[in-house]
C-alpha positions as CSV (number, residue, x, y, z in Angstrom):
1,M,-0.1,0.0,0.3
2,Y,1.0,3.7,-0.5
3,A,1.0,5.7,2.9
4,F,-2.2,7.3,4.2
5,T,-3.6,8.6,7.3
6,L,-6.8,7.3,8.9
7,E,-9.1,9.2,10.3
8,Q,-11.9,7.3,12.7
9,P,-15.1,10.0,13.5
10,T,-17.8,9.2,15.8
11,T,-20.3,11.9,14.3
12,L,-21.6,11.9,11.1
13,A,-21.2,15.9,11.1
14,D,-17.6,15.0,11.5
15,A,-17.4,12.5,8.7
16,K,-19.2,14.9,6.5
17,R,-16.4,17.5,7.3
18,L,-13.6,15.3,6.4
19,T,-14.8,13.8,3.1
20,A,-16.0,17.5,2.2
21,G,-12.3,18.0,2.4
22,G,-11.4,15.5,0.0
23,A,-11.0,12.5,2.1
24,Q,-12.2,8.8,1.1
25,A,-15.0,7.6,2.9
26,L,-14.1,3.8,4.2
27,A,-17.2,1.5,4.8
28,G,-16.6,-1.9,4.9
29,G,-13.5,-1.8,3.0
30,Q,-14.1,-5.4,1.2
31,T,-13.1,-3.7,-2.1
32,M,-11.0,-0.6,-1.2
33,L,-8.7,-2.2,0.9
34,A,-8.1,-4.8,-1.7
35,S,-7.6,-2.1,-4.5
36,M,-5.4,-0.3,-2.1
37,K,-2.9,-3.7,-1.6
38,Q,-2.6,-3.6,-5.3
39,R,-2.0,-0.1,-5.7
40,L,-5.0,0.4,-7.7
41,M,-6.0,3.1,-5.5
42,Q,-4.1,5.2,-3.3
43,P,-6.1,7.6,-1.1
44,E,-3.8,9.9,1.0
45,Q,-6.7,10.2,3.9
46,L,-9.2,7.9,5.1
47,V,-12.0,8.2,7.1
48,D,-13.4,5.2,8.5
49,L,-17.1,5.2,9.2
50,G,-17.5,2.4,11.4
51,H,-17.6,4.1,14.4
52,V,-20.5,6.6,13.5
53,A,-23.4,5.2,15.1
54,E,-26.0,7.1,13.2
55,L,-24.9,5.0,9.9
56,R,-26.0,1.8,11.9
57,G,-29.2,-0.1,12.4
58,I,-32.3,-1.2,11.2
59,K,-36.1,-0.3,11.9
60,V,-39.4,-0.3,10.6
61,A,-40.8,3.1,9.8
62,G,-44.6,2.9,8.0
63,Q,-44.5,0.4,5.1
64,N,-40.5,0.5,4.8
65,V,-37.8,-1.3,6.4
66,V,-35.1,1.2,6.7
67,I,-31.3,0.1,6.7
68,G,-28.4,2.3,8.0
69,A,-25.5,2.5,5.4
70,M,-22.9,1.1,8.0
71,T,-25.0,-2.0,9.0
72,R,-23.2,-5.2,8.1
73,H,-24.5,-7.8,5.7
74,Q,-24.8,-10.2,8.3
75,E,-27.1,-8.0,10.3
76,V,-29.5,-7.5,7.6
77,A,-29.6,-11.5,7.2
78,N,-30.3,-12.2,10.8
79,H,-32.6,-9.2,11.6
80,A,-36.0,-10.2,12.9
81,D,-37.9,-7.2,10.8
82,V,-36.4,-7.9,7.5
83,R,-36.9,-11.9,7.9
84,K,-40.5,-11.0,8.8
85,H,-41.4,-7.9,6.2
86,I,-38.8,-8.7,3.1
87,P,-37.5,-12.3,3.6
88,G,-35.8,-12.0,0.1
89,L,-33.6,-9.2,1.2
90,A,-32.6,-10.8,4.2
91,A,-32.0,-14.5,2.4
92,L,-29.9,-11.9,-0.5
93,A,-27.5,-10.8,2.4
94,D,-27.2,-13.9,3.6
95,G,-25.5,-15.3,0.4
96,I,-23.3,-12.3,-0.1
97,G,-19.6,-13.9,-0.2
98,D,-18.3,-15.7,3.1
99,R,-18.7,-15.4,6.8
100,Q,-15.9,-13.0,6.8
101,V,-17.0,-10.9,4.2
102,R,-20.5,-10.8,6.0
103,A,-19.3,-9.6,9.1
104,M,-17.4,-6.8,8.0
105,G,-19.0,-5.8,4.7
106,T,-21.8,-2.8,4.7
107,M,-24.8,-2.2,2.6
108,G,-23.9,1.1,2.1
109,G,-20.3,0.2,1.2
110,S,-21.8,-2.2,-1.5
111,V,-24.3,0.1,-3.1
112,A,-21.9,3.2,-3.4
113,N,-19.1,1.2,-4.9
114,N,-22.2,-0.4,-7.4
115,D,-20.0,-3.3,-8.6
116,P,-21.6,-5.1,-11.9
117,A,-22.1,-8.3,-9.6
118,A,-22.8,-7.3,-6.6
119,C,-26.1,-8.4,-5.1
120,Y,-27.3,-5.6,-3.1
121,P,-27.8,-3.3,-5.9
122,S,-30.4,-5.8,-7.6
123,A,-32.3,-5.6,-4.6
124,V,-32.2,-1.8,-4.1
125,L,-33.8,-1.4,-8.0
126,G,-35.8,-4.3,-7.6
127,L,-37.6,-3.0,-4.5
128,G,-37.6,0.4,-5.7
129,A,-36.0,1.8,-2.7
130,T,-35.1,5.2,-1.8
131,V,-31.4,6.2,-1.0
132,H,-30.6,8.6,1.5
133,T,-27.6,10.6,1.9
134,D,-26.1,13.4,3.9
135,R,-27.8,16.1,1.2
136,R,-31.1,14.4,-0.4
137,T,-32.8,11.4,-1.2
138,I,-32.2,9.5,-4.8
139,A,-34.8,7.0,-6.3
140,A,-33.3,3.7,-7.0
141,D,-34.0,4.2,-10.7
142,D,-32.3,7.4,-10.7
143,F,-29.5,6.3,-8.7
144,F,-27.2,3.3,-10.7
145,Q,-25.8,4.8,-13.8
146,G,-23.3,2.4,-15.2
147,L,-20.0,0.5,-14.3
148,Y,-19.0,1.5,-10.8
149,T,-21.2,4.5,-11.4
150,T,-23.6,6.2,-8.8
151,A,-25.7,9.4,-8.9
152,L,-23.6,10.1,-6.0
153,D,-21.6,13.7,-6.0
154,A,-17.8,13.9,-4.7
155,G,-17.8,13.9,-1.0
156,E,-21.7,12.9,-0.6
157,L,-22.6,9.6,1.7
158,I,-25.2,7.3,1.9
159,T,-26.5,7.7,5.0
160,A,-29.6,4.8,4.8
161,I,-31.7,2.8,2.2
162,S,-35.3,2.8,2.5
163,F,-36.9,-0.3,1.2
164,P,-41.0,-0.6,0.7
165,V,-42.3,-3.5,1.8
166,P,-43.5,-5.6,-1.1
167,T,-46.4,-8.3,-1.4
168,R,-43.6,-11.0,-2.2
169,S,-40.0,-10.8,-3.1
170,A,-36.9,-13.4,-3.8
171,Y,-33.6,-13.2,-5.1
172,A,-32.0,-15.8,-7.2
173,K,-28.1,-16.1,-7.5
174,F,-26.1,-18.3,-10.0
175,R,-22.8,-17.8,-8.3
176,Q,-19.0,-17.4,-9.4
177,P,-17.4,-20.4,-7.4
178,A,-14.5,-18.4,-6.5
179,S,-15.5,-14.8,-5.4
180,R,-19.3,-15.6,-5.0
181,F,-20.3,-12.6,-7.0
182,A,-23.3,-13.4,-9.0
183,L,-22.6,-14.6,-12.5
184,V,-26.2,-13.7,-13.2
185,G,-28.6,-12.6,-9.9
186,V,-32.2,-11.7,-10.2
187,F,-33.9,-10.3,-7.8
188,V,-38.0,-10.0,-8.1
189,A,-40.9,-8.3,-6.2
190,Q,-44.5,-7.9,-6.7
191,T,-45.2,-4.4,-5.4
192,A,-48.3,-2.0,-5.3
193,G,-46.6,-0.4,-8.4
194,G,-46.5,-3.7,-10.4
195,V,-43.7,-6.3,-10.8
196,R,-39.9,-5.2,-10.8
197,V,-36.9,-7.3,-12.1
198,A,-33.5,-6.2,-11.7
199,I,-30.8,-8.1,-13.1
200,T,-26.8,-8.2,-11.7
201,G,-24.0,-9.8,-13.2
202,T,-24.6,-9.7,-16.8
203,G,-23.6,-6.2,-17.9
204,N,-22.0,-2.8,-16.9
205,G,-24.5,-2.4,-14.1
206,V,-27.7,-3.4,-12.3
207,F,-30.6,-3.1,-14.7
208,R,-34.2,-3.9,-15.1
209,H,-36.1,-6.1,-17.5
210,A,-39.2,-4.5,-18.9
211,G,-40.1,-7.9,-20.7
212,L,-39.9,-10.0,-17.8
213,E,-41.7,-7.5,-15.9
214,A,-44.7,-7.2,-18.2
215,A,-44.6,-11.1,-18.7
216,L,-44.8,-11.7,-14.7
217,N,-47.5,-8.8,-14.5
218,Q,-49.9,-10.6,-16.5
219,R,-49.0,-14.0,-14.7
220,F,-46.5,-14.2,-11.5
221,T,-45.7,-17.7,-12.1
222,P,-42.2,-19.5,-13.4
223,D,-43.8,-20.3,-16.6
224,A,-44.7,-16.9,-17.5
225,V,-41.2,-16.2,-18.3
226,D,-41.1,-18.8,-21.0
227,A,-41.9,-16.7,-24.0
228,V,-39.5,-14.0,-22.8
229,V,-37.1,-13.0,-25.3
230,I,-33.8,-11.9,-23.7
231,D,-31.7,-9.8,-26.0
232,A,-28.1,-11.5,-26.1
233,S,-26.5,-8.3,-27.2
234,E,-27.0,-6.7,-23.9
235,V,-25.7,-9.4,-21.9
236,N,-21.6,-9.6,-21.2
237,G,-19.4,-12.4,-21.7
238,D,-16.2,-13.5,-20.3
239,L,-13.9,-16.3,-19.2
240,H,-16.4,-17.1,-16.4
241,A,-19.5,-17.5,-18.6
242,S,-20.2,-17.0,-22.1
243,Q,-22.8,-14.4,-23.6
244,A,-25.2,-17.2,-24.4
245,Y,-24.7,-19.0,-21.1
246,R,-25.4,-15.8,-19.1
247,T,-28.4,-14.9,-21.4
248,H,-29.8,-18.5,-20.7
249,L,-29.4,-18.1,-17.0
250,I,-30.9,-14.6,-16.7
251,K,-34.4,-16.7,-17.8
252,V,-33.8,-19.7,-15.4
253,Q,-32.8,-17.2,-12.2
254,T,-36.0,-15.4,-12.9
255,Q,-38.0,-18.6,-13.1
256,V,-36.1,-19.7,-9.4
257,A,-36.7,-16.3,-7.7
258,V,-40.5,-16.4,-8.9
259,A,-40.9,-19.8,-7.4
260,L,-39.1,-18.8,-4.3
261,A,-41.7,-15.7,-4.1
262,N,-44.6,-18.0,-4.3
263,A,-43.4,-20.5,-1.8
């Protein structure tokens, strides 16, 4: 690693002051620290958000489950309110990485990083969540903007994410066996505004699929997906899975997710 200084504020106000001055926020560190070890990143000053109590916790507010940005994956997976109201989100969190990653990784860090194969972005987009920052609120449909790119401005911090409670939801992931990231992950949610289908692991970022949503709005069953055409030109291929294989997996994982949601 290159030399850097580490700040550990205990209040959101102090964290905002430091990041506004150009320091790099550090959440769970599951991506950033690895990048720093490989000298792909060289921040001069890190702001560890792990001691800011305002950024942690889970609560139910009306028809939403609100999760603090610094809440660990395992806390999401085990929390009684998440398991009761959005079991698909709890199951997703329980399938991220391994125990060490789930013990350290945070929801806010994952969503802000927007890895194209990460799991959480599919839940945020699939549930039509709202991202709360220290400056504003951002709808999920406006938040994710491409490869490792979001609507966040420089120095802007995610403070919490509000997830509307769906009628039903589920996540199905076909894992890359070494990294446990998604080769293809599909989050399906039946909401008051209709069915939402968000796909991760297949392109330059998470995205919704209009054809799958239309079919499942007509009939929320696995066989409703059979006639949907998936455009392979929008799907990436690499050494882990070909374009054709990922295209096939989108429909398969959607069917699995719908079956889980209906169980």
